C-alpha positions in Angstrom: 31.7 -22.2 -19.1 33.8 -19.3 -17.8 32.6 -15.9 -16.6 33.1 -14.1 -19.8 31.2 -16.6 -21.9 28.3 -16.6 -19.4 28.2 -12.8 -19.4 28.1 -12.7 -23.2 25.4 -15.4 -23.3 23.3 -13.4 -20.8 23.8 -10.2 -22.9 22.8 -12.1 -26.0 19.6 -13.3 -24.4 18.8 -9.8 -23.1 19.3 -8.3 -26.5 17.2 -11.0 -28.1 14.4 -10.3 -25.6 14.5 -6.6 -26.2 14.5 -7.1 -29.9 11.6 -9.5 -29.7 9.5 -7.0 -27.6 10.5 -4.1 -29.9 9.6 -6.1 -33.0 6.2 -7.2 -31.6 5.4 -3.6 -30.6 6.3 -2.4 -34.1 4.2 -5.2 -35.8 1.2 -4.6 -33.6 0.9 -0.9 -33.5 -2.1 0.5 -35.3 -0.7 3.5 -37.0 2.7 5.2 -37.4 1.2 8.7 -37.7 1.0 10.9 -34.7 -2.4 11.6 -33.3 -3.9 15.0 -34.1 -4.4 17.6 -31.3 -7.7 17.2 -29.5 -9.5 19.1 -26.9 -8.5 18.2 -23.3 -11.1 20.1 -21.2 -14.3 18.1 -21.5 -14.6 18.7 -25.2 -14.1 22.4 -25.1 -11.5 23.8 -27.5 -8.3 24.6 -25.5 -7.3 28.2 -25.2 -3.8 27.4 -24.1 -1.4 24.4 -24.2 -2.2 21.5 -21.8 1.2 21.8 -20.2 1.2 25.5 -19.6 2.5 27.1 -16.4 0.1 27.9 -13.6 0.1 31.2 -11.6 2.3 31.1 -8.5 -0.8 31.5 -6.3 -2.0 28.0 -7.1 1.1 26.6 -5.4 0.1 28.1 -2.1 -3.3 26.6 -2.4 -1.8 23.2 -3.3 0.5 23.3 -0.3 -2.4 24.1 2.0 -4.4 21.2 0.5 -1.5 18.8 0.9 -1.0 19.9 4.5 -4.6 19.1 5.4 -4.5 16.0 3.3 -1.6 14.8 5.4 -3.5 15.8 8.5 -6.1 13.1 7.5 -3.3 10.6 7.0 -2.2 11.1 10.5 -5.6 11.4 12.1 -7.0 8.1 10.9 -4.4 6.0 12.8 -4.7 8.3 15.7 -8.4 7.5 16.0 -7.6 3.8 16.1 -5.1 4.0 19.0 -6.5 7.0 21.0 -8.0 4.8 23.7 -4.8 2.9 24.2 -2.6 6.0 24.3 -4.8 8.1 26.7 -5.0 11.8 27.2 -1.5 12.5 25.9 -2.6 11.5 22.4 -5.4 14.1 22.5 -2.9 16.8 23.5 -0.5 15.8 20.8 -3.2 15.9 18.1 -4.4 19.3 19.2 -0.8 20.6 19.1 -0.5 19.2 15.6 -3.8 20.9 14.5 -2.7 24.1 16.1 0.5 24.1 14.0 -1.6 23.6 10.9 -4.0 26.4 11.8 -1.1 28.7 12.6 0.2 28.0 9.0 -3.2 28.8 7.5 -3.4 32.0 9.6 0.1 33.0 8.5 -0.8 32.4 4.8 -4.0 34.4 5.3 -2.2 37.3 7.0 0.4 37.4 4.3 -2.3 37.6 1.6 -1.5 34.3 0.0 -5.2 33.5 -0.2 -6.2 36.8 -1.9 -6.9 36.6 -5.6 -6.9 40.3 -6.4 
């Protein structure tokens, strides 16, 4: 078997597999009608679309949350190796925390955390 024949055979097997999966999905689906719109907030009727845009202030809060979430990602391994690393590890962690606190103080000073 040469290369072209092998490639065509592989393509045929792939197309047969895709067709089989597609046919099985079509045969096993319960309904072909789209589902009706339903409430998405704990049973309360929605006042806006579920994929609506958020106010830009939420992005600042999200970035602060992610910064402190990443702080925890770095602090857990740090607690595991602090005794082996010595006092330098403590200094490095306090510098890291100081950078995070400086970011929060900057956001606070700029009014990013004010809602009015």
